[in-house]
Structures are given as C-alpha cells and as structure tokens.
C-alpha positions in Angstrom: 152.1 149.0 107.3 151.5 145.6 108.4 152.3 142.6 106.1 149.5 140.2 105.2 151.5 137.3 106.5 151.8 138.7 109.9 148.0 139.3 110.1 147.5 135.7 109.0 149.9 134.2 111.5 148.4 136.1 114.3 144.9 135.2 113.3 145.7 131.5 113.0 147.6 131.7 116.4 144.6 133.2 118.1 142.2 130.7 116.7 144.6 127.9 117.7 145.0 129.2 121.3 141.2 129.6 121.7 140.6 125.9 120.6 143.3 124.8 122.8 141.8 126.7 125.8 138.3 125.3 124.9 139.7 121.8 124.9 141.2 122.4 128.3 138.2 123.9 129.8 136.1 121.0 128.3 138.3 118.4 129.9 138.4 120.1 133.1 134.6 120.2 133.3 134.4 116.6 132.1 136.7 115.5 134.8 135.5 117.6 137.8 131.8 118.6 137.2 129.4 115.7 137.8 126.5 117.8 136.3 128.6 118.4 133.2 129.1 114.7 132.7 125.2 114.0 133.2 124.4 116.5 130.5 126.8 114.9 128.3 125.4 111.4 128.9 121.8 112.8 128.4 122.7 114.7 125.3 124.2 111.4 123.9 121.2 109.3 124.7 119.0 111.9 123.1 121.0 111.8 120.0 120.9 108.0 119.8 117.0 108.3 120.4 116.6 110.9 117.5 118.8 108.7 115.2 116.7 105.6 116.0 113.5 107.4 115.5 114.7 108.8 112.1 115.7 105.5 111.0 112.4 104.0 112.0 110.5 106.9 110.2 112.6 106.4 107.0 111.9 102.5 107.1 108.2 103.5 107.3 108.5 105.8 104.4 110.3 103.3 102.4 107.6 100.6 103.0 104.9 103.1 102.2 106.4 103.8 98.9 107.1 100.1 98.2 103.3 99.5 99.0 102.3 102.1 96.6 104.6 101.0 93.8 103.4 97.3 94.2 99.7 98.4 94.1 100.4 100.6 91.1 102.1 97.7 89.4 99.1 95.5 90.1 96.6 98.1 88.7 98.7 98.3 85.5 98.3 94.6 85.1 100.3 91.9 83.6 100.4 90.2 80.3 98.5 86.8 80.0 99.7 85.3 76.8 102.9 83.1 76.9 104.8 85.2 74.4 103.9 88.4 75.9 104.8 87.2 79.2 108.1 86.2 78.0 108.9 89.5 76.2 107.6 91.3 79.3 109.9 89.2 81.7 113.0 89.9 79.4 112.2 93.7 79.2 111.7 94.0 83.0 114.8 92.0 83.9 116.8 93.9 81.5 115.5 97.4 83.0 116.2 95.9 86.5 119.8 95.3 85.7 120.4 98.6 84.0 118.8 100.6 87.0 120.7 98.5 89.4 123.8 100.1 88.4 122.5 103.6 89.7 122.3 103.5 93.6 119.6 106.4 93.5 117.3 103.9 91.3 117.2 100.9 93.7 113.3 101.1 94.2 112.8 101.4 90.4 115.2 98.5 89.9 113.6 96.3 92.6 110.1 97.1 91.0 111.3 96.0 87.5 112.6 92.9 89.2 109.3 92.3 90.8 107.4 92.7 87.6 109.6 90.1 85.9 109.1 87.8 89.0 105.3 88.2 88.8 105.1 86.8 85.3 107.8 84.1 85.7 106.4 80.6 85.8 108.6 79.4 88.6 109.1 82.4 90.8 111.1 80.3 93.6 113.6 79.3 90.9 114.1 82.9 89.7 114.5 84.2 93.3 117.5 81.7 93.7 118.8 83.4 90.5 118.2 86.9 92.0 120.0 85.8 95.3 123.2 85.4 93.3 123.0 88.2 90.8 121.1 91.1 92.4 122.7 93.5 94.8 121.7 93.0 98.5 119.9 96.3 99.1 117.7 95.8 95.8 117.1 92.2 97.1 116.0 93.6 100.5 113.5 96.0 98.7 112.3 93.1 96.6 111.7 90.9 99.5 109.6 93.6 101.0 107.6 93.8 97.7 107.0 90.0 97.8 106.0 89.9 101.4 103.6 92.7 100.8 102.1 91.1 97.5 101.2 87.7 98.9 100.1 86.4 95.6 103.4 85.2 94.7 104.1 81.6 95.5 107.9 81.3 96.1 107.9 77.6 96.8 110.1 75.7 94.5 108.9 72.6 92.6 110.6 69.4 94.0 113.1 68.2 91.7 113.4 64.6 90.5 117.0 64.2 92.0 115.2 64.2 95.5 115.6 61.2 97.7 112.6 58.6 97.6 112.5 57.0 101.1 111.0 53.9 99.6 114.2 53.3 97.6 116.5 52.9 100.7 117.1 49.4 101.6 115.9 48.3 105.0 118.7 47.4 107.2 117.9 44.7 109.7 119.4 42.1 112.1 119.3 38.8 110.1 
C-alpha cells in the first residue's frame, strides 16, 4: 500500500515540474516568436483600456449618485430659523464625523457635511476647517457636491487684517 506522504510528494513534484515547463515554454515563445510578443502587447493594451473604461464608468456612477443625493437633500429643504439652523448644523457635522470613520459610508458622510455647509452662514470659512479635519476622499466627494449645487457661495469675507493700499506711504525722490 502506498503511503499518503508519497502520493502528496509525487503530486507536488508533478505540479512543480508542470509550472517550470510552462515558464520555460513561455520564456521561449516570448524571446523567439514575434507574433506571441505582439499578442502580449495587444492583451496588455486591452487590459489597460478596459481598466480605464471601468474607472470612467465608476466615476460617472459616483457623480450620478452625488447628483441624486444633492437633489434629494434640496427637496427635503433646510431650516430657516437661526436656532434651528444652528441645531441642524451641529447635528449634521456630528453625523458626518461619525460616518467618516467608516470607509463604506463616505458618500453619506460627505452628504452630512454638505448639509451642514448649506446652513452655515460663512461657507468659505467652514470649507477651510473641513480642509484640515475631513479625510481627503470625503472632501473630494464634498467638492463634487458643491460644484453640482452652485447655490453655495464659498468666497470668504475679507478680513479686517487685510492691507489697505492707502495706508502705505509713498516713497519718492525728494
């Protein structure tokens, strides 16, 4: 009777010999056969093209989802009173921060940050804060939401610490 270890050893040796023979055949074909090399390059280009098309399709799907979420948020409406806006802002930012911990909830997290941004009185200042606190993938989705919305004015108000050109003394040749 044949022992199990002998059968396993023979099987492993056969598989290893087959892989080695295929590697030698592949290398021989790659070096000697021009048509084989052309097919390899063709297949590589097809694979790169397919990956590029898939990435573009994925981006288009994400943008469609973003547009749908933004439209849905606009339909729900936003609070108008000062206290309601403040409470809504705090709730949305807290929700966004909690959801940002889970990579599978990036879109929902960005939507919560978007809703908070929508009711904030100075969106440009809040975006600066988001830049330093929100993870980059969520920030990218948020940027797409802002770009699609168009109603949010992200310009910051000029600060009083700015330079007034009238205060600078004139230097002349006296």
